[in-house]
A tleap script that builds the chain and sets N, CA, C and O, in Angstrom:
source leaprc.protein.ff14SB
mol = sequence {
  NMET LEU ALA MET HIE ASP LYS GLY ALA ARG
  GLN PHE PHE ASP ARG MET LEU PRO ARG THR
  CYS ARG HIE ARG GLU GLY LEU GLN PRO MET
  ASP ILE VAL VAL GLY ASP VAL PRO PRO ILE
  ASP ILE LEU LEU THR CYS ALA ASP GLY SER
  THR ALA THR PRO ARG ALA ILE ALA TRP LEU
  GLY VAL ALA THR ARG ARG LEU HIE ALA ALA
  LEU CVAL
}
set mol.1.N position { -35.268 1.401 1.170 }
set mol.1.CA position { -33.698 1.781 2.028 }
set mol.1.C position { -33.299 3.119 1.499 }
set mol.1.O position { -32.510 3.794 2.161 }
set mol.2.N position { -33.815 3.605 0.266 }
set mol.2.CA position { -33.265 5.019 -0.119 }
set mol.2.C position { -34.081 6.110 0.832 }
set mol.2.O position { -33.551 7.180 1.129 }
set mol.3.N position { -35.362 5.765 1.267 }
set mol.3.CA position { -36.017 6.648 2.152 }
set mol.3.C position { -35.398 6.550 3.689 }
set mol.3.O position { -35.430 7.507 4.463 }
set mol.4.N position { -34.940 5.511 3.955 }
set mol.4.CA position { -34.199 5.314 5.213 }
set mol.4.C position { -32.956 5.997 5.177 }
set mol.4.O position { -32.502 6.585 6.158 }
set mol.5.N position { -32.358 5.934 4.010 }
set mol.5.CA position { -30.984 6.490 3.838 }
set mol.5.C position { -31.193 8.355 3.882 }
set mol.5.O position { -30.418 9.198 4.335 }
set mol.6.N position { -32.206 8.486 3.386 }
set mol.6.CA position { -32.446 10.129 3.155 }
set mol.6.C position { -33.020 10.677 4.405 }
set mol.6.O position { -32.599 11.789 4.725 }
set mol.7.N position { -34.029 10.034 5.292 }
set mol.7.CA position { -34.788 10.538 6.044 }
set mol.7.C position { -34.133 10.115 7.507 }
set mol.7.O position { -34.238 10.912 8.439 }
set mol.8.N position { -33.501 8.931 7.682 }
set mol.8.CA position { -33.097 8.519 8.870 }
set mol.8.C position { -31.644 7.747 8.715 }
set mol.8.O position { -31.581 6.518 8.744 }
set mol.9.N position { -30.514 8.567 8.551 }
set mol.9.CA position { -29.277 8.427 8.188 }
set mol.9.C position { -28.602 7.358 9.475 }
set mol.9.O position { -27.865 6.410 9.202 }
set mol.10.N position { -28.984 7.697 10.787 }
set mol.10.CA position { -28.625 6.760 11.877 }
set mol.10.C position { -28.878 5.536 11.906 }
set mol.10.O position { -28.065 4.652 12.176 }
set mol.11.N position { -30.613 5.322 11.489 }
set mol.11.CA position { -31.045 3.899 11.255 }
set mol.11.C position { -30.378 3.260 10.206 }
set mol.11.O position { -30.066 2.075 10.315 }
set mol.12.N position { -30.123 3.911 9.196 }
set mol.12.CA position { -29.630 3.155 7.711 }
set mol.12.C position { -28.284 2.851 8.028 }
set mol.12.O position { -27.919 1.815 7.473 }
set mol.13.N position { -27.296 3.472 8.828 }
set mol.13.CA position { -25.840 3.150 9.224 }
set mol.13.C position { -25.765 2.152 10.028 }
set mol.13.O position { -24.930 1.263 9.866 }
set mol.14.N position { -26.765 2.162 11.163 }
set mol.14.CA position { -26.951 1.035 12.232 }
set mol.14.C position { -27.496 -0.336 11.654 }
set mol.14.O position { -27.255 -1.381 12.259 }
set mol.15.N position { -28.165 -0.330 10.585 }
set mol.15.CA position { -28.919 -1.595 10.402 }
set mol.15.C position { -28.446 -1.991 8.909 }
set mol.15.O position { -28.511 -3.193 8.652 }
set mol.16.N position { -28.032 -1.226 8.009 }
set mol.16.CA position { -27.864 -1.585 6.677 }
set mol.16.C position { -26.378 -2.111 6.413 }
set mol.16.O position { -26.094 -3.177 5.867 }
set mol.17.N position { -25.536 -1.209 6.879 }
set mol.17.CA position { -23.844 -1.392 6.515 }
set mol.17.C position { -23.431 -2.512 7.320 }
set mol.17.O position { -23.727 -2.722 8.496 }
set mol.18.N position { -22.635 -3.283 6.471 }
set mol.18.CA position { -21.881 -4.341 7.014 }
set mol.18.C position { -20.852 -3.910 8.246 }
set mol.18.O position { -20.331 -2.797 8.172 }
set mol.19.N position { -20.563 -4.724 9.319 }
set mol.19.CA position { -19.677 -4.268 10.254 }
set mol.19.C position { -18.341 -4.967 9.767 }
set mol.19.O position { -18.242 -5.799 8.865 }
set mol.20.N position { -17.344 -4.449 10.556 }
set mol.20.CA position { -15.949 -4.809 10.005 }
set mol.20.C position { -15.506 -5.548 11.435 }
set mol.20.O position { -15.742 -5.159 12.579 }
set mol.21.N position { -14.794 -6.733 11.001 }
set mol.21.CA position { -14.486 -7.811 12.133 }
set mol.21.C position { -13.202 -7.109 12.578 }
set mol.21.O position { -12.333 -6.767 11.776 }
set mol.22.N position { -13.129 -6.913 13.888 }
set mol.22.CA position { -11.698 -6.245 14.354 }
set mol.22.C position { -10.946 -7.210 15.381 }
set mol.22.O position { -10.060 -6.778 16.118 }
set mol.23.N position { -11.266 -8.255 15.383 }
set mol.23.CA position { -10.733 -9.389 16.452 }
set mol.23.C position { -10.254 -10.503 15.743 }
set mol.23.O position { -10.516 -10.473 14.540 }
set mol.24.N position { -9.598 -11.522 16.166 }
set mol.24.CA position { -9.219 -12.792 15.606 }
set mol.24.C position { -9.790 -13.972 16.247 }
set mol.24.O position { -9.547 -15.130 15.907 }
set mol.25.N position { -10.583 -13.602 17.219 }
set mol.25.CA position { -11.303 -14.930 17.846 }
set mol.25.C position { -12.192 -15.754 16.655 }
set mol.25.O position { -13.050 -15.309 15.893 }
set mol.26.N position { -11.709 -16.986 16.780 }
set mol.26.CA position { -12.516 -17.749 15.876 }
set mol.26.C position { -11.741 -18.445 14.419 }
set mol.26.O position { -11.945 -19.490 13.802 }
set mol.27.N position { -10.777 -17.310 14.233 }
set mol.27.CA position { -9.961 -17.462 12.891 }
set mol.27.C position { -9.156 -18.835 13.174 }
set mol.27.O position { -8.801 -19.205 14.293 }
set mol.28.N position { -8.950 -19.463 12.067 }
set mol.28.CA position { -7.975 -20.576 11.988 }
set mol.28.C position { -7.086 -20.112 10.959 }
set mol.28.O position { -7.374 -19.323 10.059 }
set mol.29.N position { -5.685 -20.818 11.227 }
set mol.29.CA position { -4.672 -20.381 10.323 }
set mol.29.C position { -4.879 -20.640 9.056 }
set mol.29.O position { -5.434 -21.662 8.652 }
set mol.30.N position { -4.361 -19.551 8.207 }
set mol.30.CA position { -4.730 -19.347 6.608 }
set mol.30.C position { -6.095 -19.018 6.379 }
set mol.30.O position { -6.461 -19.077 5.205 }
set mol.31.N position { -6.979 -18.665 7.289 }
set mol.31.CA position { -8.385 -18.100 6.921 }
set mol.31.C position { -8.284 -16.675 6.339 }
set mol.31.O position { -8.976 -16.318 5.386 }
set mol.32.N position { -7.379 -15.868 6.966 }
set mol.32.CA position { -7.033 -14.549 6.135 }
set mol.32.C position { -5.575 -14.407 6.117 }
set mol.32.O position { -4.846 -14.407 7.109 }
set mol.33.N position { -5.164 -14.268 4.700 }
set mol.33.CA position { -3.426 -14.073 4.673 }
set mol.33.C position { -3.469 -12.616 3.819 }
set mol.33.O position { -4.166 -12.444 2.819 }
set mol.34.N position { -2.637 -11.668 4.382 }
set mol.34.CA position { -2.546 -10.426 3.703 }
set mol.34.C position { -0.962 -10.488 2.951 }
set mol.34.O position { 0.014 -11.039 3.460 }
set mol.35.N position { -0.976 -9.941 1.921 }
set mol.35.CA position { 0.499 -9.785 1.231 }
set mol.35.C position { 0.729 -8.463 0.530 }
set mol.35.O position { -0.087 -7.856 -0.164 }
set mol.36.N position { 2.092 -8.080 0.851 }
set mol.36.CA position { 2.322 -6.949 -0.054 }
set mol.36.C position { 3.986 -7.190 -0.260 }
set mol.36.O position { 4.655 -8.061 0.296 }
set mol.37.N position { 4.434 -6.222 -1.168 }
set mol.37.CA position { 5.822 -6.156 -1.782 }
set mol.37.C position { 6.245 -4.688 -1.512 }
set mol.37.O position { 6.157 -3.766 -2.322 }
set mol.38.N position { 6.739 -4.616 -0.188 }
set mol.38.CA position { 7.540 -3.348 -0.109 }
set mol.38.C position { 9.125 -3.339 -0.481 }
set mol.38.O position { 9.953 -4.248 -0.423 }
set mol.39.N position { 9.255 -1.831 -0.927 }
set mol.39.CA position { 10.961 -1.790 -1.138 }
set mol.39.C position { 11.627 -1.496 0.110 }
set mol.39.O position { 11.272 -0.708 0.988 }
set mol.40.N position { 12.859 -2.401 0.052 }
set mol.40.CA position { 13.760 -2.038 0.996 }
set mol.40.C position { 14.873 -0.983 1.136 }
set mol.40.O position { 15.801 -1.276 0.382 }
set mol.41.N position { 15.085 0.042 1.775 }
set mol.41.CA position { 15.759 1.183 1.873 }
set mol.41.C position { 17.335 0.759 1.924 }
set mol.41.O position { 18.043 1.172 2.843 }
set mol.42.N position { 17.835 -0.056 0.930 }
set mol.42.CA position { 19.183 -0.654 0.799 }
set mol.42.C position { 19.585 -0.483 -0.784 }
set mol.42.O position { 18.981 -1.091 -1.667 }
set mol.43.N position { 20.511 0.279 -1.001 }
set mol.43.CA position { 20.953 0.438 -2.515 }
set mol.43.C position { 22.157 -0.764 -2.750 }
set mol.43.O position { 23.155 -0.906 -2.044 }
set mol.44.N position { 21.802 -1.531 -3.859 }
set mol.44.CA position { 22.666 -2.528 -4.126 }
set mol.44.C position { 23.320 -1.937 -5.430 }
set mol.44.O position { 22.654 -1.299 -6.245 }
set mol.45.N position { 24.809 -2.215 -5.594 }
set mol.45.CA position { 25.436 -1.881 -6.695 }
set mol.45.C position { 25.806 -3.182 -7.624 }
set mol.45.O position { 26.612 -4.056 -7.306 }
set mol.46.N position { 25.008 -3.123 -8.903 }
set mol.46.CA position { 25.025 -4.155 -9.721 }
set mol.46.C position { 26.453 -4.368 -10.577 }
set mol.46.O position { 27.336 -3.511 -10.613 }
set mol.47.N position { 26.510 -5.495 -11.171 }
set mol.47.CA position { 27.814 -5.794 -11.816 }
set mol.47.C position { 28.018 -4.701 -12.844 }
set mol.47.O position { 29.216 -4.473 -13.013 }
set mol.48.N position { 27.264 -4.009 -13.530 }
set mol.48.CA position { 27.310 -3.029 -14.491 }
set mol.48.C position { 27.479 -1.584 -14.008 }
set mol.48.O position { 27.564 -0.606 -14.752 }
set mol.49.N position { 27.517 -1.573 -12.619 }
set mol.49.CA position { 27.565 -0.295 -12.063 }
set mol.49.C position { 26.247 0.562 -11.846 }
set mol.49.O position { 26.253 1.726 -11.445 }
set mol.50.N position { 25.300 -0.055 -12.114 }
set mol.50.CA position { 23.970 0.537 -11.857 }
set mol.50.C position { 23.479 0.154 -10.195 }
set mol.50.O position { 23.924 -0.770 -9.514 }
set mol.51.N position { 22.693 0.916 -9.896 }
set mol.51.CA position { 22.018 0.504 -8.580 }
set mol.51.C position { 20.548 -0.091 -8.607 }
set mol.51.O position { 19.712 0.103 -9.489 }
set mol.52.N position { 20.394 -0.922 -7.360 }
set mol.52.CA position { 19.021 -1.567 -7.656 }
set mol.52.C position { 18.689 -1.581 -5.933 }
set mol.52.O position { 19.563 -1.519 -5.068 }
set mol.53.N position { 17.346 -1.668 -5.707 }
set mol.53.CA position { 16.788 -1.619 -4.585 }
set mol.53.C position { 15.945 -2.988 -4.289 }
set mol.53.O position { 14.927 -3.257 -4.927 }
set mol.54.N position { 16.413 -3.734 -3.368 }
set mol.54.CA position { 15.487 -4.995 -3.353 }
set mol.54.C position { 14.255 -4.936 -2.766 }
set mol.54.O position { 14.013 -4.050 -1.946 }
set mol.55.N position { 13.303 -5.897 -3.123 }
set mol.55.CA position { 12.114 -5.764 -2.596 }
set mol.55.C position { 11.865 -7.024 -1.645 }
set mol.55.O position { 12.494 -8.063 -1.842 }
set mol.56.N position { 10.930 -6.910 -0.607 }
set mol.56.CA position { 10.419 -7.874 0.038 }
set mol.56.C position { 9.082 -8.457 -0.389 }
set mol.56.O position { 8.107 -7.730 -0.581 }
set mol.57.N position { 9.045 -9.864 -0.544 }
set mol.57.CA position { 7.720 -10.455 -0.714 }
set mol.57.C position { 7.080 -10.886 0.607 }
set mol.57.O position { 7.448 -11.930 1.146 }
set mol.58.N position { 6.274 -10.225 1.062 }
set mol.58.CA position { 5.680 -10.512 2.488 }
set mol.58.C position { 4.451 -10.896 2.754 }
set mol.58.O position { 3.511 -10.241 2.304 }
set mol.59.N position { 4.231 -12.077 3.568 }
set mol.59.CA position { 2.788 -12.437 3.640 }
set mol.59.C position { 2.628 -12.890 5.115 }
set mol.59.O position { 3.346 -13.713 5.684 }
set mol.60.N position { 1.415 -12.124 5.725 }
set mol.60.CA position { 1.085 -12.239 7.039 }
set mol.60.C position { -0.303 -13.002 7.010 }
set mol.60.O position { -1.310 -12.758 6.345 }
set mol.61.N position { -0.014 -14.136 8.059 }
set mol.61.CA position { -1.215 -14.707 8.724 }
set mol.61.C position { -1.864 -13.993 9.527 }
set mol.61.O position { -1.195 -13.478 10.422 }
set mol.62.N position { -3.188 -13.742 9.504 }
set mol.62.CA position { -3.835 -12.680 10.503 }
set mol.62.C position { -4.150 -13.691 11.783 }
set mol.62.O position { -4.028 -13.209 12.909 }
set mol.63.N position { -4.457 -14.748 11.677 }
set mol.63.CA position { -4.829 -15.700 12.744 }
set mol.63.C position { -3.672 -15.816 13.670 }
set mol.63.O position { -3.863 -15.587 14.865 }
set mol.64.N position { -2.551 -16.131 13.264 }
set mol.64.CA position { -1.359 -16.443 13.843 }
set mol.64.C position { -0.134 -15.387 14.240 }
set mol.64.O position { 0.720 -15.472 15.123 }
set mol.65.N position { -0.389 -14.328 13.212 }
set mol.65.CA position { 0.357 -13.145 13.268 }
set mol.65.C position { 1.646 -13.496 12.849 }
set mol.65.O position { 2.581 -12.842 13.311 }
set mol.66.N position { 1.906 -14.534 11.951 }
set mol.66.CA position { 3.261 -14.876 11.524 }
set mol.66.C position { 3.591 -14.345 10.180 }
set mol.66.O position { 2.909 -14.598 9.187 }
set mol.67.N position { 4.692 -13.574 10.170 }
set mol.67.CA position { 5.290 -13.075 8.890 }
set mol.67.C position { 6.351 -13.911 8.182 }
set mol.67.O position { 7.412 -14.235 8.715 }
set mol.68.N position { 5.956 -14.262 6.838 }
set mol.68.CA position { 7.053 -14.858 6.088 }
set mol.68.C position { 7.445 -13.835 5.086 }
set mol.68.O position { 6.578 -13.067 4.670 }
set mol.69.N position { 8.662 -13.749 4.660 }
set mol.69.CA position { 9.018 -12.703 3.616 }
set mol.69.C position { 10.368 -13.349 3.041 }
set mol.69.O position { 11.144 -14.087 3.647 }
set mol.70.N position { 10.439 -12.972 1.964 }
set mol.70.CA position { 11.457 -13.376 0.819 }
set mol.70.C position { 12.056 -12.007 0.150 }
set mol.70.O position { 11.362 -11.116 -0.338 }
set mol.71.N position { 13.388 -12.018 0.221 }
set mol.71.CA position { 13.989 -10.728 -0.600 }
set mol.71.C position { 14.158 -11.149 -2.149 }
set mol.71.O position { 14.508 -12.274 -2.505 }
set mol.72.N position { 13.837 -10.013 -3.067 }
set mol.72.CA position { 13.945 -10.278 -4.380 }
set mol.72.C position { 14.775 -9.187 -4.889 }
set mol.72.O position { 15.065 -9.138 -6.085 }
savepdb mol mol.pdb
quit
């Protein structure tokens, strides 16, 4: 494999590296779930006078493209 990488990079990358799946065909709901916790660009004023930025806990089902989010 090392010789193939050094002498034939094209052959190495064509045969040895795994390919990325770029389609949703054959996926069942909940097969792939992606999560993120992004900040929301809204400033809230707390009771003590300080400010806080809420965050969204978001989950995306890749097969169904459904987004579930909760603000915290």
